[in-house]
VOBA-1610 file (N, C-alpha, C; in pm, whole numbers, padded with zeros to 5 digits, always signed):
BEGIN
Unk+10748+07851+12776Unk+10658+07939+12703Unk+10522+07945+12757Unk+10470+08065+12777Unk+10332+08087+12819Unk+10235+08071+12702Unk+10142+07990+12711Unk+10038+07965+12608Unk+09905+08030+12654Unk+09865+08127+12582Unk+09735+08208+12604Unk+09616+08114+12552Unk+09506+08110+12616Unk+09390+08041+12570Unk+09265+08129+12579Unk+09187+08117+12472Unk+09058+08186+12483Unk+08957+08073+12517Unk+08888+08099+12630Unk+08804+07988+12685Unk+08660+08037+12691Unk+08566+07963+12639Unk+08428+07995+12649Unk+08351+07887+12732Unk+08258+07933+12817Unk+08176+07838+12896Unk+08055+07795+12824Unk+08020+07668+12834Unk+07916+07613+12758Unk+07783+07671+12793Unk+07758+07705+12911Unk+07624+07759+12948Unk+07600+07895+12891Unk+07714+07966+12868Unk+07701+08094+12808Unk+07683+08093+12659Unk+07739+08000+12598Unk+07732+07991+12452Unk+07591+07979+12409Unk+07505+07921+12482Unk+07365+07902+12448Unk+07293+08037+12429Unk+07356+08148+12479Unk+07281+08274+12467Unk+07307+08337+12333Unk+07406+08288+12256Unk+07436+08346+12129Unk+07390+08254+12019Unk+07323+08312+11922Unk+07280+08235+11814Unk+07395+08193+11721Unk+07369+08086+11631Unk+07473+08049+11537Unk+07491+08169+11444Unk+07617+08195+11409Unk+07638+08324+11337Unk+07582+08322+11201Unk+07529+08435+11161Unk+07487+08461+11021Unk+07527+08614+10999Unk+07586+08633+10891Unk+07646+08767+10872Unk+07548+08872+10850Unk+07578+08998+10900Unk+07507+09118+10869Unk+07360+09119+10890Unk+07320+09061+11010Unk+07175+09078+11052Unk+07155+09202+11136Unk+07246+09211+11237Unk+07233+09327+11328Unk+07306+09444+11273Unk+07234+09565+11258Unk+07304+09684+11218Unk+07360+09752+11340Unk+07488+09756+11347Unk+07552+09814+11468Unk+07575+09960+11440Unk+07486+10051+11500Unk+07497+10193+11472Unk+07457+10254+11604Unk+07428+10389+11599Unk+07394+10461+11726Unk+07271+10412+11795Unk+07171+10357+11718Unk+07052+10313+11770Unk+07082+10181+11849Unk+07156+10096+11784Unk+07194+09968+11848Unk+07283+09984+11979Unk+07373+10082+11968Unk+07466+10108+12074Unk+07401+10185+12187Unk+07290+10244+12168Unk+07218+10313+12272Unk+07118+10219+12341Unk+07071+10125+12268Unk+06966+10034+12319Unk+07026+09945+12431Unk+06935+09908+12527Unk+06977+09818+12631Unk+06981+09674+12574Unk+06909+09640+12471Unk+06913+09520+12400Unk+06866+09405+12494Unk+06873+09280+12432Unk+06822+09163+12510Unk+06940+09074+12558Unk+07058+09126+12537Unk+07178+09056+12591Unk+07241+08960+12492Unk+07179+08937+12377Unk+07230+08839+12281Unk+07359+08892+12207Unk+07373+09017+12208Unk+07499+09079+12143Unk+07574+09156+12255Unk+07704+09165+12231Unk+07792+09258+12310Unk+07864+09342+12206Unk+07811+09461+12188Unk+07845+09540+12067Unk+07960+09639+12085Unk+07995+09666+12212Unk+08092+09773+12235Unk+08180+09741+12359Unk+08279+09815+12383Unk+08373+09793+12492Unk+08306+09778+12628Unk+08212+09860+12644Unk+08129+09853+12774Unk+07986+09795+12748Unk+07972+09726+12640Unk+07846+09662+12596Unk+07759+09761+12515Unk+07738+09881+12563Unk+07670+09980+12489Unk+07714+10122+12534Unk+07658+10225+12494Unk+07703+10362+12523Unk+07700+10389+12680Unk+07621+10310+12749Unk+07613+10341+12904Unk+07742+10299+12967Unk+07822+10203+12904Unk+07948+10161+12962Unk+07938+10093+13100Unk+07814+10040+13129Unk+07797+09976+13255Unk+07844+09833+13261Unk+07867+09770+13147Unk+07905+09632+13134Unk+07814+09532+13204Unk+07684+09576+13205Unk+07583+09489+13266Unk+07504+09423+13159Unk+07493+09282+13177Unk+07409+09211+13082Unk+07276+09170+13144Unk+07170+09190+13066Unk+07033+09154+13121Unk+07003+09004+13113Unk+07094+08928+13066Unk+07068+08787+13063Unk+07052+08729+13198Unk+06961+08631+13213Unk+06928+08580+13342Unk+06945+08429+13353Unk+06992+08366+13247Unk+07002+08211+13255Unk+07117+08171+13353Unk+07231+08260+13355Unk+07327+08231+13462Unk+07291+08301+13587Unk+07266+08225+13689Unk+07224+08286+13821Unk+07286+08200+13931Unk+07249+08227+14055Unk+07311+08155+14166Unk+07276+08008+14162Unk+07168+07972+14099Unk+07130+07835+14091Unk+07196+07757+13979Unk+07207+07827+13859Unk+07259+07759+13742Unk+07406+07772+13728Unk+07473+07864+13802Unk+07617+07880+13782Unk+07704+07756+13805Unk+07654+07662+13886Unk+07733+07540+13917Unk+07729+07447+13801Unk+07649+07476+13705Unk+07633+07379+13591Unk+07718+07433+13469Unk+07786+07547+13497Unk+07882+07597+13385Unk+07989+07501+13361Unk+08020+07484+13237Unk+08133+07390+13207Unk+08205+07432+13082Unk+08322+07372+13061Unk+08403+07414+12942Unk+08345+07364+12817Unk+08326+07447+12715Unk+08272+07404+12591Unk+08375+07393+12485Unk+08468+07488+12473Unk+08583+07478+12379Unk+08693+07562+12421Unk+08809+07538+12364Unk+08932+07619+12392Unk+08998+07637+12267Unk+09055+07754+12255Unk+09132+07805+12142Unk+09276+07835+12188Unk+09372+07759+12139Unk+09510+07782+12181Unk+09564+07903+12097Unk+09634+07996+12175Unk+09686+08118+12121Unk+09836+08123+12164Unk+09915+08042+12104Unk+10062+08031+12142Unk+10145+08158+12120Unk+10108+08249+12027Unk+10181+08362+11997Unk+10140+08488+12090Unk+10030+08468+12158Unk+09975+08575+12239Unk+10035+08582+12378Unk+10085+08689+12428Unk+10138+08695+12565Unk+10029+08737+12665Unk+09931+08809+12619Unk+09831+08850+12713Unk+09698+08885+12634Unk+09582+08872+12706Unk+09456+08901+12647Unk+09391+09004+12731Unk+09392+09134+12702Unk+09343+09235+12797Unk+09221+09300+12737Unk+09180+09265+12611Unk+09074+09339+12552Unk+08934+09276+12579Unk+08835+09356+12557Unk+08695+09310+12567Unk+08640+09248+12440Unk+08609+09121+12439Unk+08558+09061+12310Unk+08421+09125+12283Unk+08395+09141+12155Unk+08261+09181+12108Unk+08197+09056+12051Unk+08057+09053+12064Unk+07979+08939+12008Unk+07872+09002+11918Unk+07867+08979+11792Unk+07766+09030+11700Unk+07711+08906+11624Unk+07585+08876+11648Unk+07514+08767+11576Unk+07592+08643+11586Unk+07639+08609+11707Unk+07703+08481+11723Unk+07848+08470+11690Unk+07906+08590+11641Unk+08045+08588+11612Unk+08118+08667+11715Unk+08229+08611+11774Unk+08306+08686+11872Unk+08422+08744+11801Unk+08450+08874+11820Unk+08571+08944+11773Unk+08649+08988+11885Unk+08783+08955+11877Unk+08871+09001+11987Unk+09017+09020+11941Unk+09086+09103+12011Unk+09223+09135+11978Unk+09310+09062+12084Unk+09430+09021+12028Unk+09531+08958+12110Unk+09656+09048+12122Unk+09766+08992+12136Unk+09896+09065+12145Unk+09915+09141+12010Unk+09959+09267+12024Unk+09994+09353+11914Unk+09870+09370+11812Unk+09746+09360+11872Unk+09628+09386+11793Unk+09595+09289+11693Unk+09653+09171+11693Unk+09613+09066+11604Unk+09469+09030+11635Unk+09381+09041+11533Unk+09237+09036+11553Unk+09179+08904+11497Unk+09086+08846+11565Unk+09022+08720+11522Unk+08875+08735+11527Unk+08813+08660+11439Unk+08667+08641+11445Unk+08638+08493+11460Unk+08561+08449+11563Unk+08539+08314+11598Unk+08392+08288+11616Unk+08351+08174+11569Unk+08208+08127+11594Unk+08194+08104+11743Unk+08121+08179+11810Unk+08108+08169+11956Unk+08044+08039+12006Unk+07976+07974+11920Unk+07909+07841+11957Unk+08008+07731+11947Unk+08093+07725+11844Unk+08184+07615+11821Unk+08327+07640+11844Unk+08366+07766+11848Unk+08509+07798+11864Unk+08590+07793+11737Unk+08521+07775+11618Unk+08578+07775+11492Unk+08630+07916+11453Unk+08763+07909+11416Unk+08821+08042+11373Unk+08769+08080+11234Unk+08703+08189+11212Unk+08650+08233+11091Unk+08746+08309+11011Unk+08825+08402+11073Unk+08936+08467+11012Unk+09029+08527+11118Unk+09149+08571+11072Unk+09251+08626+11153Unk+09318+08742+11080Unk+09328+08859+11139Unk+09395+08969+11072Unk+09510+09019+11152Unk+09628+09028+11097Unk+09749+09076+11170Unk+09788+09215+11112Unk+09785+09324+11193Unk+09813+09455+11140Unk+09963+09482+11129Unk+10048+09380+11162Unk+10189+09400+11150Unk+10243+09517+11238Unk+10202+09524+11363Unk+10224+09628+11450Unk+10380+09631+11468Unk+10445+09525+11494Unk+10586+09527+11531Unk+10667+09590+11411Unk+10627+09549+11292Unk+10705+09602+11171Unk+10679+09752+11160Unk+10552+09795+11180Unk+10526+09939+11170Unk+10588+10019+11278Unk+10609+09960+11402Unk+10661+10034+11509Unk+10814+10057+11498Unk+10884+09972+11435Unk+11028+09983+11417Unk+11098+10005+11549Unk+11194+10111+11562Unk+11266+10137+11680Unk+11186+10187+11797Unk+11059+10226+11767Unk+10973+10283+11868Unk+10918+10173+11958Unk+10938+10038+11919Unk+10883+09935+11987Unk+10937+09924+12135Unk+11054+09981+12156Unk+11114+09978+12291Unk+11021+10047+12392Unk+10939+10144+12354Unk+10851+10224+12436Unk+10709+10166+12442Unk+10691+10045+12379Unk+10547+10001+12365Unk+10521+09869+12431Unk+10397+09841+12465Unk+10339+09721+12518Unk+10284+09637+12405Unk+10257+09517+12427Unk+10184+09434+12321Unk+10033+09433+12351Unk+09985+09486+12456Unk+09842+09481+12489Unk+09753+09569+12415Unk+09625+09539+12401Unk+09522+09610+12337Unk+09394+09587+12401Unk+09312+09693+12420Unk+09187+09685+12500Unk+09066+09637+12411Unk+09090+09597+12287Unk+08978+09541+12210Unk+08937+09628+12099Unk+08843+09578+12014Unk+08799+09639+11895Unk+08672+09725+11910Unk+08634+09794+11816Unk+08502+09861+11800Unk+08431+09796+11687Unk+08305+09806+11676Unk+08225+09745+11561Unk+08126+09856+11519Unk+08122+09876+11386Unk+08032+09979+11330Unk+07995+09941+11188Unk+07859+09915+11168Unk+07802+09886+11033Unk+07892+09803+10947Unk+07917+09677+10994Unk+07982+09582+10919Unk+08142+09577+10916Unk+08192+09675+11003Unk+08336+09690+11013Unk+08383+09660+11156Unk+08497+09592+11171Unk+08562+09578+11297Unk+08675+09680+11292Unk+08675+09769+11385Unk+08785+09878+11384Unk+08875+09861+11504Unk+09006+09856+11481Unk+09111+09829+11581Unk+09205+09942+11588Unk+09268+09955+11698Unk+09380+10044+11714Unk+09509+09961+11721Unk+09616+10015+11693Unk+09750+09944+11698Unk+09841+10019+11786Unk+09942+09937+11844Unk+10040+10006+11932Unk+10120+10102+11865Unk+10141+10094+11733Unk+10220+10193+11659Unk+10145+10312+11627Unk+10018+10326+11660Unk+09944+10448+11642Unk+09839+10456+11529Unk+09810+10346+11467Unk+09714+10345+11353Unk+09574+10298+11404Unk+09473+10342+11318Unk+09343+10280+11324Unk+09327+10200+11197Unk+09259+10085+11209Unk+09251+09999+11097Unk+09099+09953+11089Unk+09038+09973+10974Unk+08898+09927+10950Unk+08901+09788+10883Unk+08833+09685+10939Unk+08841+09554+10878Unk+08697+09515+10843Unk+08686+09452+10729Unk+08551+09395+10685Unk+08518+09276+10781Unk+08410+09292+10858Unk+08373+09198+10952Unk+08336+09053+10896Unk+08302+09047+10770Unk+08277+08912+10711Unk+08398+08854+10659Unk+08482+08920+10597Unk+08603+08865+10526Unk+08732+08872+10600Unk+08737+08967+10699Unk+08867+08982+10770Unk+08968+09065+10685Unk+08924+09119+10578Unk+09016+09204+10498Unk+09020+09349+10536Unk+09145+09411+10531Unk+09149+09553+10567Unk+09072+09637+10463Unk+08986+09731+10518Unk+08916+09825+10428Unk+08986+09959+10423Unk+09034+10000+10535Unk+09112+10125+10541Unk+09204+10128+10661Unk+09309+10207+10657Unk+09389+10233+10777Unk+09444+10376+10769Unk+09476+10433+10881Unk+09527+10566+10889Unk+09616+10583+11018Unk+09721+10652+11004Unk+09806+10686+11122Unk+09744+10800+11197Unk+09733+10789+11325Unk+09664+10895+11405Unk+09766+10978+11495Unk+09899+10934+11492Unk+09991+11011+11574Unk+10116+11051+11490Unk+10202+11122+11540Unk+10327+11159+11480Unk+10422+11037+11499Unk+10458+10961+11403Unk+10545+10846+11426Unk+10694+10881+11463Unk+10723+11006+11461Unk+10855+11045+11513Unk+10862+11063+11664Unk+10743+11068+11725Unk+10741+11081+11869Unk+10712+10946+11934Unk+10712+10946+12064Unk+10705+10824+12143Unk+10551+10786+12179Unk+10458+10833+12094Unk+10315+10799+12120Unk+10293+10653+12084Unk+10189+10591+12151Unk+10139+10462+12119Unk+09993+10459+12159Unk+09926+10348+12121Unk+09782+10327+12150Unk+09765+10185+12206Unk+09700+10183+12319Unk+09652+10053+12377Unk+09507+10048+12402Unk+09443+10165+12387Unk+09290+10176+12421Unk+09204+10128+12300Unk+09084+10099+12338Unk+08986+10057+12243Unk+08920+10178+12174Unk+08901+10181+12046Unk+08832+10286+11976Unk+08689+10291+12023Unk+08625+10414+12012Unk+08487+10429+12032Unk+08422+10494+11910Unk+08300+10448+11879Unk+08232+10507+11762Unk+08100+10575+11802Unk+08086+10702+11753Unk+07967+10782+11777Unk+07922+10848+11645Unk+07800+10834+11606Unk+07753+10902+11492Unk+07848+10895+11371Unk+07898+10765+11353Unk+07974+10741+11238Unk+08122+10789+11253Unk+08165+10841+11368Unk+08299+10890+11385Unk+08373+10805+11484Unk+08492+10748+11455Unk+08574+10673+11538Unk+08665+10761+11615Unk+08658+10754+11749Unk+08732+10840+11840Unk+08840+10754+11901Unk+08964+10811+11909Unk+09084+10742+11965Unk+09173+10841+12030Unk+09233+10802+12147Unk+09337+10885+12208Unk+09471+10818+12184Unk+09561+10855+12278Unk+09696+10784+12274Unk+09768+10802+12404Unk+09882+10733+12411Unk+09963+10739+12531Unk+10107+10769+12496Unk+10200+10764+12587Unk+10336+10776+12550Unk+10401+10899+12612Unk+10323+10984+12684Unk+10384+11106+12728Unk+10482+11081+12839Unk+10473+10961+12892Unk+10586+10922+12997Unk+10721+10906+12937Unk+10728+10899+12806Unk+10848+10874+12738Unk+10900+11003+12666Unk+10815+11099+12647Unk+10845+11208+12559Unk+10765+11333+12609Unk+10822+11442+12591Unk+10755+11568+12626Unk+10657+11604+12516Unk+10549+11515+12514Unk+10443+11536+12407Unk+10310+11547+12478Unk+10220+11615+12413Unk+10091+11634+12472Unk+09993+11538+12411Unk+09911+11474+12501Unk+09813+11378+12448Unk+09696+11452+12383Unk+09631+11386+12293Unk+09520+11444+12223Unk+09426+11333+12177Unk+09311+11377+12131Unk+09214+11285+12076Unk+09181+11324+11929Unk+09171+11219+11848Unk+09122+11251+11708Unk+09001+11169+11669Unk+08924+11212+11572Unk+08812+11134+11527Unk+08816+11118+11377Unk+08766+11000+11326Unk+08780+10969+11188Unk+08642+10917+11146Unk+08616+10940+11017Unk+08496+10879+10948Unk+08510+10728+10951Unk+08407+10662+11012Unk+08412+10508+11029Unk+08408+10440+10888Unk+08360+10509+10788Unk+08351+10453+10657Unk+08479+10447+10581Unk+08575+10544+10620Unk+08703+10537+10558Unk+08798+10622+10652Unk+08914+10657+10610Unk+09022+10703+10703Unk+09011+10862+10727Unk+08932+10929+10650Unk+08938+11078+10657Unk+08917+11137+10799Unk+09005+11224+10836Unk+09000+11286+10971Unk+08880+11380+10982Unk+08798+11367+11087Unk+08684+11460+11107Unk+08721+11572+11197Unk+08796+11544+11306Unk+08831+11652+11398Unk+08947+11609+11485Unk+09012+11702+11544Unk+09119+11671+11642Unk+09102+11762+11761Unk+09102+11704+11881Unk+09086+11782+12001Unk+09215+11768+12090Unk+09285+11877+12111Unk+09396+11871+12201Unk+09360+11856+12345Unk+09433+11787+12424Unk+09404+11772+12563Unk+09534+11757+12649Unk+09526+11789+12770Unk+09649+11770+12855Unk+09674+11624+12883Unk+09801+11596+12893Unk+09845+11460+12922Unk+09833+11440+13077Unk+09788+11318+13124Unk+09771+11295+13260Unk+09784+11143+13291
//
């Protein structure tokens, strides 16, 4: 059995403060800002998607002092392909089938775990699906995830409880989602895959980040 591990380096942990809930307001202003590097708020860090951190403590001189600080065993996860987010010292990440966890980035303590039951929701469609997920989005106190079976789920960042969920695809077709949601101006944007299994056209939908209501749908060509 392959055992996945979430590993954090001790020298990096010092950059993140001990978690305290709901200090940073994650909205358009925060996601546009270059910031000081203490948070990683989005898939590509911010709207620029450059994945560049302004932190300078890890450099050519200090990198040799990096060491293992803590390890979290994840025996049920086959792969970790998502980008973890860090908000006020709490790391949020998705594992296999979008199981989502909040962890104290300083100590490695599991704060909560949320399982969207993707396998159960997928049913017979699971044969066309992967277990991977590219990570969550964060918006004003909510962790927002996509699921392989085609849903978006809004989770309370403090409690780990589901706030809302909505199906974004036609579950009768071979659509699936592995991508990370993106949030702009309070709208969660998500696409889908699966056109290699079905004569279906890919498209993008957007939803109100506060609840599940659809805001718009944009059709696009599959590629």
